[in-house]
C-alpha positions in Angstrom: 90.5 104.3 106.7 93.9 105.3 105.3 94.6 105.2 101.6 97.5 103.0 100.4 99.6 103.1 97.3 97.7 102.5 94.1 94.3 103.1 95.6 91.7 105.5 94.2 88.4 106.6 95.8 86.4 103.6 94.2 89.0 101.1 95.6 88.4 102.5 99.1 84.7 102.4 98.8 84.8 98.7 97.8 87.3 97.9 100.5 85.4 99.5 103.3 81.7 98.9 102.3 81.8 96.0 99.9 79.8 97.8 97.2 80.4 100.7 94.7 76.7 101.7 95.5 78.1 103.6 98.5 80.5 105.8 96.5 78.2 108.9 96.5 77.4 108.5 100.2 81.1 108.3 101.0 81.7 111.4 98.9 79.1 113.2 100.9 80.8 112.1 104.2 84.0 113.5 102.9 83.0 116.9 101.5 86.6 117.7 100.3 86.6 114.5 98.1 84.9 113.6 94.9 84.4 110.1 93.4 86.8 111.0 90.7 89.6 112.3 93.0 93.1 110.9 93.0 93.7 109.9 96.6 97.1 110.6 98.0 98.8 107.8 100.0 98.0 108.3 103.7 94.8 110.3 103.2 92.2 109.6 105.8 88.7 108.9 104.4 85.5 108.5 106.4 83.7 105.3 105.5 80.0 104.7 105.2 78.5 101.5 106.8 79.3 98.1 105.4 76.7 96.8 103.0 78.3 93.6 101.8 80.4 92.0 104.6 81.5 89.0 102.5 83.3 91.3 100.1 84.8 93.4 102.8 86.1 90.3 104.5 88.2 89.5 101.4 90.5 92.4 102.1 93.2 93.0 104.7 96.5 95.0 105.0 98.3 92.8 102.5 95.4 92.2 100.1 93.5 95.3 99.1 92.1 96.7 95.9 94.5 99.1 94.1 93.5 100.1 90.6 94.6 103.7 90.5 96.8 104.7 87.6 98.3 108.2 87.4 99.2 109.8 84.1 101.4 112.8 83.4 99.4 116.0 83.3 101.3 117.4 80.3 103.9 116.5 77.8 104.5 113.1 76.3 101.9 110.7 77.6 103.8 107.6 76.5 106.6 106.3 78.6 110.2 106.3 77.3 110.2 102.9 75.8 112.8 101.1 73.8 114.1 97.7 72.9 114.0 95.5 69.9 110.2 95.4 69.8 110.1 99.2 69.4 113.0 99.8 67.0 112.5 100.7 63.4 114.9 99.6 60.7 117.0 102.5 59.3 115.6 104.8 62.0 116.4 103.6 65.5 117.9 100.3 64.4 120.7 100.8 61.9 121.8 97.8 59.8 125.3 98.2 58.5 
């Protein structure tokens, strides 16, 4: 199976086997992968056998689990946000 945008290792386990119970087995099948790895788009992962077919049948090329969220490794962890909800009077919102 090939990882798509926004997918982590757990998403791939659920998509291909139907159960997170198979995560460690899939990790063993992919010795260069850990269950906590960030999976790059296009990475090929070897899958273990399907254990819950009804769950696997819910997914296809347009409908797949994608719960990965990447954070900056250093520096400011908050995004550069702005707007009226984030302004402070007399600091970033000057009343004249």
